[in-house]
C-alpha positions, 0 to 999 in steps of 0.5 A: 500500500505505497503512497505516491510522494511518501514512500515511492522514493528510489524504486528505480534500479539502474541497468545497462542500455541495450546499446551497451550490451551490444557494444560489450558483445562486439568487443568480446567478439572482436577480441575473441573473448568468452562471453558468459551469461548468468541469471540470478533466480533469487535476486528479488528475495535477497535485497534488504529493505532500508525502510519499514515495509508491511504486508498482509498475511498471504493466503494459506498462512493466516493464523487463526485469531490473528487474521487482521495482523500484518507482517513486517518484511525484512527483505524484498519480495517479488512484486514489491516496487522496491525489490529491483532497487534493493537487489541492485544496491546489494549486487552493487555493494558486492561487486565493489567489495570485489574491487570492480569499478563502476562505469561513471556513465553507464551504471550497469557496467563494471570493470575489474583489472586483474593485473597479469590475468587481464580484465573482466567486464561485467554488464548488469541488466536487472537480474542478468549478468553478462561477463567477459574478459581476456581470461576464463 
């Protein structure tokens, strides 16, 4: 039961543009790099919420005598407007801990210089990751 201008703040999750995905695939193809695609299945279930969010008890879970009570969510659920943003903040924090540098102009692209072994390019689009680089 979110209300506009009250709790709709920051529901947008930055993703790579389709042109950027094409460019990364073209670079990988030109340099003969292997391209891997990953799909995170539990992405929206792992994003911690920064604000308090409550929901009604789901059908089949209602406790007798407490049907009118609500539940406080600790993490995001599918269908919650804030779920993509919560997931993005979580994966962004993880990638930055792994020493990936976030592109300043394309917020869904991350680069990591691995020194002798080369470079890794990662492209994030909601719950899909495109990974390439000059070494497997």
